[in-house]
C-alpha positions as a printed Julia matrix, in Angstrom:
158×3 Matrix{Float64}:
 45.77  -73.34  36.86
 48.13  -76.22  36.16
 46.68  -79.53  35.15
 43.76  -79.43  37.57
 45.57  -81.56  40.16
 44.66  -79.13  42.95
 41.28  -77.68  42.07
 39.59  -80.69  40.4
 39.78  -82.87  43.57
 38.37  -79.94  45.61
 35.54  -79.51  43.12
 34.68  -83.21  43.29
 33.63  -82.78  46.94
 30.63  -80.76  45.74
 28.55  -83.67  44.49
 25.47  -81.48  44.07
 27.02  -79.63  41.09
 24.81  -80.09  38.01
 26.66  -77.87  35.5
 30.41  -77.58  35.13
 32.2   -75.22  32.75
 35.98  -75.55  32.7
 36.29  -74.21  29.16
 39.62  -72.61  28.35
 41.53  -74.44  31.08
 44.35  -75.15  28.63
 46.45  -77.02  31.18
 43.67  -79.36  32.33
 45.2   -82.84  32.3
 43.4   -86.04  31.29
 43.95  -87.68  34.68
 42.38  -84.69  36.49
 39.14  -85.17  34.54
 38.51  -88.4   36.5
 37.44  -86.22  39.44
 34.22  -85.23  37.64
 33.02  -88.81  38.22
 32.26  -87.8   41.81
 29.73  -85.27  40.5
 26.89  -87.78  40.31
 24.27  -85.11  39.53
 26.22  -83.55  36.66
 23.98  -82.95  33.64
 26.06  -80.41  31.67
 29.81  -80.31  31.04
 31.83  -77.84  28.98
 35.48  -78.74  28.33
 35.83  -76.59  25.18
 39.24  -75.11  24.56
 40.98  -77.36  27.08
 43.71  -78.0   24.56
 45.58  -80.58  26.65
 42.58  -82.93  26.72
 43.06  -86.16  24.75
 41.04  -89.31  24.1
 42.0   -90.59  27.57
 39.85  -87.91  29.26
 36.78  -89.06  27.33
 37.07  -92.47  29.0
 36.11  -90.65  32.23
 33.48  -88.44  30.58
 31.83  -91.54  29.09
 31.09  -92.78  32.61
 28.96  -89.74  33.52
 25.58  -91.44  33.19
 23.54  -88.37  34.14
 25.09  -86.18  31.41
 22.58  -84.57  29.03
 24.71  -81.77  27.54
 28.35  -82.0   26.47
 30.26  -79.16  24.89
 33.76  -80.08  23.76
 34.72  -77.66  21.06
 38.19  -76.96  19.67
 39.95  -79.95  21.22
 42.77  -80.62  18.75
 43.97  -83.86  20.37
 40.66  -85.75  20.14
 40.3   -88.56  17.62
 37.6   -90.97  16.49
 38.89  -93.46  19.06
 38.17  -91.03  21.89
 34.54  -90.55  20.9
 33.94  -94.29  21.16
 34.2   -93.8   24.95
 30.98  -91.79  24.81
 28.81  -94.74  23.68
 27.39  -95.34  27.19
 25.96  -91.78  27.29
 22.55  -92.76  25.92
 20.88  -89.96  27.91
 22.89  -87.32  26.02
 20.56  -84.83  24.31
 22.95  -82.08  23.16
 26.56  -82.25  22.0
 28.91  -79.84  20.27
 32.19  -81.02  18.79
 32.71  -77.87  16.7
 36.29  -77.29  15.66
 37.51  -80.79  16.54
 39.45  -81.25  13.32
 40.48  -84.91  13.67
 36.97  -86.34  14.1
 35.63  -88.26  11.13
 33.22  -90.98  10.04
 33.71  -93.18  13.12
 32.79  -90.26  15.41
 29.66  -89.54  13.39
 28.64  -93.21  13.56
 29.11  -93.22  17.35
 26.97  -90.1   17.73
 24.23  -91.57  15.52
 24.36  -94.72  17.66
 23.98  -92.67  20.84
 21.0   -90.93  19.28
 19.35  -94.22  18.37
 20.03  -95.85  21.74
 18.63  -92.89  23.64
 15.02  -93.61  22.77
 12.5   -90.8   23.14
 14.82  -88.53  25.12
 17.84  -89.27  22.94
 20.28  -87.0   21.15
 18.48  -84.0   19.66
 21.29  -81.56  18.83
 24.68  -82.15  17.25
 26.94  -79.26  16.26
 29.94  -80.25  14.16
 30.9   -76.91  12.62
 34.5   -76.82  11.49
 34.99  -80.59  11.7
 36.31  -80.96   8.16
 36.96  -84.71   8.27
 33.55  -85.44   9.75
 31.7   -83.17   7.32
 33.49  -84.59   4.28
 32.86  -88.17   5.39
 29.15  -87.46   5.96
 28.83  -85.77   2.58
 30.48  -88.72   0.82
 28.18  -91.11   2.71
 25.13  -89.27   1.41
 25.9   -90.54  -2.08
 25.99  -94.2   -0.93
 23.33  -96.32   0.76
 23.66  -95.99   4.54
 23.06  -98.73   7.09
 21.79  -96.2    9.65
 19.43  -93.28   9.27
 19.4   -90.13  11.36
 16.52  -89.77  13.73
 14.1   -87.11  12.46
 14.29  -85.31  15.83
 18.1   -84.91  15.6
 19.13  -81.42  14.51
 22.61  -81.44  12.96
 24.66  -78.3   12.27
 27.7   -78.47  10.01
């Protein structure tokens, strides 16, 4: 328990880990998330429900170049600024930000950018259920000309 100060460093010694689910670890601190960087083979990460996580943790997550799946649902302290840290994750194929209430148009633009940068293997699934700001900004954008188009292979759930 706690902020992950004890168990996250221990976990980081297991560099062969490919999937990590720490969902519901409500006390997980931003600075403890840096230990996942040692997991060089990590392809899937679930930090859903880790209610202490803020934008600062995503600076570490954005450096996980092997990540293909990211589930970060119901994180009330995330903002559009935090999602900008995910831009380097061009290999990301699946992401869920469901229930992240403060994410809006900037977050959607970042995710579209990741999808476009990823080439053939790029982002294919985006779940944004319950993201009211994001959904309302996307709906209002549909009535105006858009500078970017969604890739036909990208499946979006609102």
